[in-house]
N, C-alpha and C positions, 0 to 999 in steps of 0.2 A: 464523544459522540455528538457534543454541542457543536454548533455552528462556530468556526473561527471570526473573530471581529477583524475589520479592515484596519491596516495599519496606515494611519496617514503619511503621505509622503512630504518630505519637508521641501522647503524652496531650494536648495541644492541638489534633492533627486529631481525636482522638476526640471531645473536649469539644464541636467542630461538630457533630457527629451525634447526640448525646446530650442536649444543651441544649433547653431548651423553644422552640423556635424552628421555622419553616417550612423543611422540607428536602425536596428533590424529587428521586428517586432510588432505587434506582442508574440511571442513565442510560443509554441505548443507546449502545454505540462498542465498537470491538474491542482497541484498545491499552489503555485505562484503564477502570476503574470510578470514575464520577465522581458528583458530587451538586451540585445547585443550592442555593446556603445564601444568606441575607442578606448582606450587605455589613458587615464590621466596624466600629467605631467609627474615624475618621480613616482610612479606607482612601483610598489614592490613586486607587482606581477610582470613587470617590463622584463624580457628576455625568456620570459618562460611562457607567456601566453601573448596571442596577437590582438585580442580583445578582452574585454571584462563584461560580466554579465550583472545588469542591475534586476533587482526582482522586488516583488512586494506580493505577501499572502492574498488569495484570492478570499474575497469574502464569502460568508453563506456556505462553507464548505461542512460536510458531513462526515465525522472521522469514525471509523469502524474498528479500529485498533487502538489500544492502549499509548499514550504518549510518555515516555519514563522520562526524557529528557526535554527541559522547558523551551530550550533554545538550539535549532540546529547549528547556527552560526556559531555559537560559543562551543558547541559540541566539536564541530569541525576544528576550530581552532585549537582545543585540548588534544586533538588526535593528530595534529601536524607532528611530525615525527616518530609515530608510533604506527601509522597505519601508510601504507603507499598508496599513490595515484589515486587521492581524494580530493573533491575539489577546495583551491586554494583561496583563501579570505584575504583581501587588504581592505584595512579599515581605517586608512589614513586619510579620507575624504568626510569622516564623523558618520559613515553608513557603510555596509558590508557591501563590497564589491566583490564578485567571484571571478576567477581567472575562467575564462569561455573555452570548452574543450573543444576543439574543432575535431570533428570525427562522425561516426554513427553508432548508434546503439547495435550491441550484439543480435538482437533479435531482427536488425534489419537485414542482415547477411544470413544470418542463421535462425529462421523463424522458429517458433514452437514445435515440437515433431521431429526436428532435423537434427544430426549430429553437432557438437560443436568440437572445433579441432582441438586436440590434444594439448596442443602450445597454449591455448586460453584455458584449458582445464588446468594446466600447471601453474598459470598464475592464479587461478581460483583458489587452488591448493595453498599458494604462498598468502593470499588474504585471508583464509581461515586460520593459518598459524599466526598471524599477526592479532586476528580478533582475540584468540584465546588468551593471547599473552598479556591483554588488558583484563586487571583482574578489578575487584569491587573495591572501592577507596582509591583506585588509581587516578581518576577523573573528579575533578571538583567542578561539576557543571549541574546547575540547579535542577530540581527534579520537575517534570511534565504535571500533566493534568490527568494522569492515567488512574490516579485514586489508588494505586495499590499498597498494600502494607510493605515494609521492608522485612525481608525473607533471610533468614540466616543462610549463610553461603552452603550451598551443595543442597537446598531443601528443594529438589527439584519435584516432588508430589505438588507443594505447596505452589511452585511457581506456575506448573500446567494447570492444576485448580483454580488458580487466579484468572488465569488467562480464560477457561471457560466461563467461569463466573461473571467475567467482563462481557463476554459476549452474550450470555444469557440475560444480563441485566441492562447492559447499555446497548445492545442491539435488539434482542426480540422482545424484551418486554418494554422496552421503551417506544418501540413502534408497534407495539400488539394492536393498538386502536386502529391504528391505519393500514396495517398490513396482515394481522392476525389471520382474517377471513381467507386471505391470498395462500398464507402458509398452509393453513387447513385443506384449502382446496387440492394444493400440489401434492398432498399426503405427506407433509411432514408433522409429525407427532408432537405434541405440546411438550412431553416430556423426555425428547430427545437427548436435551444436553444434559438432564439429570442422570439419564443412563452412562451416557459418557463419564462423567463427575464419577459416578460410584467405580468406574474402572480404573480411574486414575488416583490408585493408591499404591503404597510399597515401591516407588520408582527407586534406582540405583542413586545414591548419592554422588553427584558428579559436581565438582567445583564450579562456580559463577563466572561468567566472563562477560566480554562485550559481545553484543550480538549487533548484527545490523538489522535483520528484521525483515527485510523485503528483500532478497537477492534473486531477481529474475532477469530475464534478457535486456527488458528495456531500462534495467538501472546498472547495467555495463555498458559503458562506451569505450569502443574501439579506435584508437587514434592513428595517424598516418604511421607510426612506428610499430604499431600493432600490439600497443600497450593498452592493456584493459584498466579503465577508471571505475571507480565504484560511486556512484551518484545517490542521491535519495535518501539521506539519513535520518528522516522524520520519524521513522518508527526505532529506531537505536533502543535499545535497553541494555541492562545486565541479567544475565539468567541463565538457564540453561543451555550449553553450547549444542545440544541435540536438537534443540527448537531449531535453531538457523539451518541445520541440514534438512530438517523436516519441510520449512518454508521453502528452502532452496528447492528441492527436489519436486515439492507439489506444484511451485510455479514454472520451473524450468521447462517442463514437459521435456524431459530427454526420451529418445528413442529407447526401446526396452532393451536394446543392445549395447546402451552406453550408460545406462543407470548405474549399473554396478562398478563402471569404472570413475565415476563422479563421485561414488560413495567412497570408493578405494581413496582418491585424493583428498578426501575431507577427513578420512581415518587417519592415512599417514602423515597428513599435516599437524593432526592432533598427537598423534604418537610421538612426533619430533619435538613439538613443544611444550604440551603439558598431557602426559600421559593418563593422569588420572580422570581426565574429561572423557575417557573412552568408557569407563566404569558401565557396565550393562548396557551398552546403548543400543546393541542388538536386539534385547529384549522389548526395549522402551520405545525404538523407533516406530512400530506399526499403532502405539496408541497416540503419538504425536501426530503422525499422518492421519489417524481418523479425526483427531481434532481440528486439522486443516481443512478436512473434508468437508466437515460439519460447519465450521466457520464460513467455508465459501457460500454454502448453502445460503445461510443466513444473511450474508452480505449482499452476495450476486443478485437474489430476487428482490430485494429492495433497489439497489442499484439498477436492477432491469425495469422494474416499475416505473420508478422514476423517470427513467430515460424515454421508454412509451408514451408516457404521460396517457390523458383520458380519451384522446382520440387516435390511435396509433395506424400507421398505415399496414395493409397485410403482408406486405415484403418485412417489414419492421417486425412483426408479431412472428413471422415464420422463422427469421434469424436470430430473434430473442429465444424461441422455444429451441432452436439447435443449439445454443449454448447452453441454455439451463438443463435440458433433458439430461445430458452426461453429467454433470453437476451432481444432479439428484442422484443419479445412478451411483455416483463414486461415494455418496454419503449414505447408502442404504444401511450398510452395516452400522456405520458409525451412529446414526441416529435411530436405530431400530424402526424403519420404515418398513410398514407390513407390504406395500406394494409401489413400484416406481412408476410412474406415469410415462408414455412415450413421450415423443417430441409433439406428436399431433393432439395429445392431450394436453400437453402443457400450453401450446398455442391456442388451444380453445380458452382454457383456464384464464391464462392473460387477456384474451378478446372479451370472454364474459365479467372479469373483475374492472376492465378498463371501462366498459359499458356501463357499469355502477357506478364507477367514481364520474364519469362523464353525466350521468343523471344527477348525482348530487351538487356537482358544478352548476348545472344548470337550476335545479333548485335553487343555490344560493343566490345566483345572479339574478332570478326571478322575485326573490324576498328583498335584495337589496333596490331593485329597480322599484317596488311597490312602497318600499318606505320613501324613495326619493320622491315619487309621486306623490305622496301624501304628504310630505313634509318635514317626515321624520329621519332622523340621522340613523344610519344603520350603526349597530353595535358592535364595537371591537374590530378589530384586523387580525388578518391571517399572514402569519409569515411564510412565505413561499418555502417549500424544501427544495434547494438548488444543491448544484454537484453530482455529477456523476464518474464513476471508473473511466468512462470512455472505453477504449479496446482493451480489457483486461487480458493478462496472461490466464492460464488455465483455472484460475481461481481468485479470489481478490480479497486478502486480508485488507485486502487493502489497497491504496489508489495508485496509479502508475505514472510518473513523470520520466522524461528523457532530457538531455541537456546538453545537446549538442547541434551542429549543424554540419551538413556535406553537400556534395553536388548531387548525391545520390538517393538524399531524404531532405524532407522536409526540415528547417530550423525547428531546434524544439529547445526544452529546457527543464531543469530539476528543480 
């Protein structure tokens, strides 16, 4: 949950952006600032990609999910040959260059709430089959900053309880001083995650495998040959395969008449690759989905508050309320909410909270000005909370990037 530090660009990186060549960017993306650049001479990407992608982490990002692997680039290198159609890395320049995928995200042609073509579902089934084939110990990539303890393989109860604990401590409690009153005003009970954790007992044993952790429409890129590429592996982990299904269902927003088809693709893929990963999945899936709904409330409320700021426009408040009201309604059972506010009440709550924040900031500016006039030096500096999820899928465990460009959509990046 701590902001990421800026990664300094070396002289050779800077040369890419100052040389007399075609550079496109910065590209749309949450995790990184990226540029599409011509391929360097003798690049391993030549023959497979028309351009490369040069990127740097954005400073000041807030992370709302555990990061189990310390370096996405090293993870992608380790996955080469194991997972098909993922970003390809060229390290010949002394820093990572990604093959730039020319295409558009799945969400561009098939937005949330619409059907996904069956041919694409079949490709997602193959992705799940490849993911579950990667077992604990298969990858030698340094751990990330998630702080989770290593669990025995198959301890699905410990895995889910760890996710709940992270959300409780690193999202809610860490930001309670700033956003606690807002959650309370929206009707979110302070012990909601405690109740969820109490239900997370006795889950079936399922062997652990590689998880992507963020499989939604903006993280799937469709190229000119109708192949689906899976991007944005920042939230990958080793854990319960059922979590990837729950996250996928929660974020994809399948229409009701297609969700069963998507579940069947996942089930058939695991049955073909590692049948033991299906142990007890039907009984445990509702609990995983409840966690995703509860997590969405915790993260989306904070992201929305950050986006609105202290003096939001009326239209922005209305749009925010229309997004957050269904998120709260979806988590009613998961969090044990006694009453769910409607969109009008949510809008009024954010308006009142924003006014309070504006008053606090005005007071701070007045105090600083008074200190300056008296010759005193204002004490301390406050770090601004930066980063927002932008246009998120139905939830948001997490932050959304895309990694493509096309004539029909703006250039973007993962």
